[in-house]
ChimeraX commands (.cxc) that place a marker at each C-alpha (Angstrom):
marker #1 position -21.25,-30.32,64.83 radius 0.5
marker #1 position -24.47,-31.31,66.57 radius 0.5
marker #1 position -26.92,-28.47,67.16 radius 0.5
marker #1 position -30.15,-29.33,68.95 radius 0.5
marker #1 position -32.58,-28.07,71.58 radius 0.5
marker #1 position -32.89,-29.60,75.02 radius 0.5
marker #1 position -36.15,-30.54,76.72 radius 0.5
marker #1 position -36.23,-27.04,78.33 radius 0.5
marker #1 position -35.96,-25.22,74.99 radius 0.5
marker #1 position -32.28,-24.26,75.38 radius 0.5
marker #1 position -29.99,-24.54,72.36 radius 0.5
marker #1 position -27.26,-27.13,72.87 radius 0.5
marker #1 position -24.28,-27.61,70.59 radius 0.5
marker #1 position -21.59,-30.24,70.46 radius 0.5
marker #1 position -18.48,-29.34,68.49 radius 0.5
marker #1 position -16.88,-32.18,66.53 radius 0.5
marker #1 position -13.56,-31.46,68.26 radius 0.5
marker #1 position -15.26,-32.09,71.63 radius 0.5
marker #1 position -16.91,-35.25,70.27 radius 0.5
marker #1 position -13.62,-36.61,68.91 radius 0.5
marker #1 position -11.07,-35.35,71.46 radius 0.5
marker #1 position -13.04,-35.83,74.65 radius 0.5
marker #1 position -16.00,-38.14,74.25 radius 0.5
marker #1 position -14.61,-40.66,71.76 radius 0.5
marker #1 position -11.13,-40.50,73.26 radius 0.5
marker #1 position -12.48,-41.46,76.69 radius 0.5
marker #1 position -15.55,-43.45,75.57 radius 0.5
marker #1 position -14.81,-45.11,72.20 radius 0.5
marker #1 position -17.91,-47.29,72.62 radius 0.5
marker #1 position -19.99,-44.16,71.84 radius 0.5
marker #1 position -18.76,-43.85,68.24 radius 0.5
marker #1 position -22.02,-45.13,66.72 radius 0.5
marker #1 position -24.32,-43.33,69.16 radius 0.5
marker #1 position -24.34,-39.66,68.13 radius 0.5
marker #1 position -28.04,-39.83,67.20 radius 0.5
marker #1 position -28.78,-41.36,70.60 radius 0.5
marker #1 position -26.86,-38.52,72.28 radius 0.5
marker #1 position -29.11,-36.03,70.52 radius 0.5
marker #1 position -32.24,-38.00,71.48 radius 0.5
marker #1 position -31.07,-38.06,75.10 radius 0.5
marker #1 position -30.79,-34.27,75.11 radius 0.5
marker #1 position -34.19,-33.81,73.45 radius 0.5
marker #1 position -36.19,-36.43,75.38 radius 0.5
marker #1 position -34.36,-37.73,78.46 radius 0.5
marker #1 position -35.78,-40.28,80.89 radius 0.5
marker #1 position -34.16,-38.47,83.80 radius 0.5
marker #1 position -32.27,-35.22,84.41 radius 0.5
marker #1 position -30.09,-34.46,87.43 radius 0.5
marker #1 position -28.24,-31.32,88.39 radius 0.5
marker #1 position -24.52,-31.92,88.67 radius 0.5
marker #1 position -23.22,-31.68,92.23 radius 0.5
marker #1 position -19.66,-31.40,90.94 radius 0.5
marker #1 position -19.91,-29.14,87.89 radius 0.5
marker #1 position -21.69,-25.81,88.38 radius 0.5
marker #1 position -24.19,-24.95,85.61 radius 0.5
marker #1 position -24.29,-28.52,84.27 radius 0.5
marker #1 position -27.11,-31.02,84.01 radius 0.5
marker #1 position -26.84,-34.78,83.51 radius 0.5
marker #1 position -29.30,-36.20,80.99 radius 0.5
marker #1 position -30.05,-39.94,80.98 radius 0.5
marker #1 position -31.94,-42.13,78.55 radius 0.5
marker #1 position -32.28,-45.90,78.41 radius 0.5
marker #1 position -31.76,-47.56,75.03 radius 0.5
marker #1 position -33.43,-50.87,74.42 radius 0.5
marker #1 position -32.23,-51.05,70.83 radius 0.5
marker #1 position -29.09,-52.45,69.34 radius 0.5
marker #1 position -25.75,-53.92,70.19 radius 0.5
marker #1 position -24.14,-55.04,73.39 radius 0.5
marker #1 position -25.24,-51.83,75.14 radius 0.5
marker #1 position -28.92,-52.59,74.64 radius 0.5
marker #1 position -30.78,-51.78,77.85 radius 0.5
marker #1 position -28.05,-49.46,79.11 radius 0.5
marker #1 position -28.39,-45.78,79.90 radius 0.5
marker #1 position -26.60,-43.07,77.97 radius 0.5
marker #1 position -25.45,-40.15,80.08 radius 0.5
marker #1 position -24.98,-36.76,78.42 radius 0.5
marker #1 position -23.46,-33.90,80.40 radius 0.5
marker #1 position -24.70,-30.51,79.21 radius 0.5
marker #1 position -22.87,-27.37,80.32 radius 0.5
marker #1 position -24.96,-24.20,80.32 radius 0.5
marker #1 position -23.48,-20.74,79.81 radius 0.5
marker #1 position -24.47,-18.25,82.45 radius 0.5
marker #1 position -24.80,-14.75,81.10 radius 0.5
marker link #1:1,2 radius 0.2
marker link #1:2,3 radius 0.2
marker link #1:3,4 radius 0.2
marker link #1:4,5 radius 0.2
marker link #1:5,6 radius 0.2
marker link #1:6,7 radius 0.2
marker link #1:7,8 radius 0.2
marker link #1:8,9 radius 0.2
marker link #1:9,10 radius 0.2
marker link #1:10,11 radius 0.2
marker link #1:11,12 radius 0.2
marker link #1:12,13 radius 0.2
marker link #1:13,14 radius 0.2
marker link #1:14,15 radius 0.2
marker link #1:15,16 radius 0.2
marker link #1:16,17 radius 0.2
marker link #1:17,18 radius 0.2
marker link #1:18,19 radius 0.2
marker link #1:19,20 radius 0.2
marker link #1:20,21 radius 0.2
marker link #1:21,22 radius 0.2
marker link #1:22,23 radius 0.2
marker link #1:23,24 radius 0.2
marker link #1:24,25 radius 0.2
marker link #1:25,26 radius 0.2
marker link #1:26,27 radius 0.2
marker link #1:27,28 radius 0.2
marker link #1:28,29 radius 0.2
marker link #1:29,30 radius 0.2
marker link #1:30,31 radius 0.2
marker link #1:31,32 radius 0.2
marker link #1:32,33 radius 0.2
marker link #1:33,34 radius 0.2
marker link #1:34,35 radius 0.2
marker link #1:35,36 radius 0.2
marker link #1:36,37 radius 0.2
marker link #1:37,38 radius 0.2
marker link #1:38,39 radius 0.2
marker link #1:39,40 radius 0.2
marker link #1:40,41 radius 0.2
marker link #1:41,42 radius 0.2
marker link #1:42,43 radius 0.2
marker link #1:43,44 radius 0.2
marker link #1:44,45 radius 0.2
marker link #1:45,46 radius 0.2
marker link #1:46,47 radius 0.2
marker link #1:47,48 radius 0.2
marker link #1:48,49 radius 0.2
marker link #1:49,50 radius 0.2
marker link #1:50,51 radius 0.2
marker link #1:51,52 radius 0.2
marker link #1:52,53 radius 0.2
marker link #1:53,54 radius 0.2
marker link #1:54,55 radius 0.2
marker link #1:55,56 radius 0.2
marker link #1:56,57 radius 0.2
marker link #1:57,58 radius 0.2
marker link #1:58,59 radius 0.2
marker link #1:59,60 radius 0.2
marker link #1:60,61 radius 0.2
marker link #1:61,62 radius 0.2
marker link #1:62,63 radius 0.2
marker link #1:63,64 radius 0.2
marker link #1:64,65 radius 0.2
marker link #1:65,66 radius 0.2
marker link #1:66,67 radius 0.2
marker link #1:67,68 radius 0.2
marker link #1:68,69 radius 0.2
marker link #1:69,70 radius 0.2
marker link #1:70,71 radius 0.2
marker link #1:71,72 radius 0.2
marker link #1:72,73 radius 0.2
marker link #1:73,74 radius 0.2
marker link #1:74,75 radius 0.2
marker link #1:75,76 radius 0.2
marker link #1:76,77 radius 0.2
marker link #1:77,78 radius 0.2
marker link #1:78,79 radius 0.2
marker link #1:79,80 radius 0.2
marker link #1:80,81 radius 0.2
marker link #1:81,82 radius 0.2
marker link #1:82,83 radius 0.2
view
């Protein structure tokens, strides 16, 4: 499980079942990028409100580092509970 805090100070968690059954199942290229997912949540380059998913924000960060995805953006969708 990934437990971190977003740029707004909200706690964000990613369950391993969600990572494996949703993210890696649909985006296998992300398998080596869990640290980058966390960094995107903590220090994004851009954040947009989702126009499709209520109470969700889209976090983006460009990675200049390694591999064939160097220079590409990672998008992380964060769902917020409304209480």
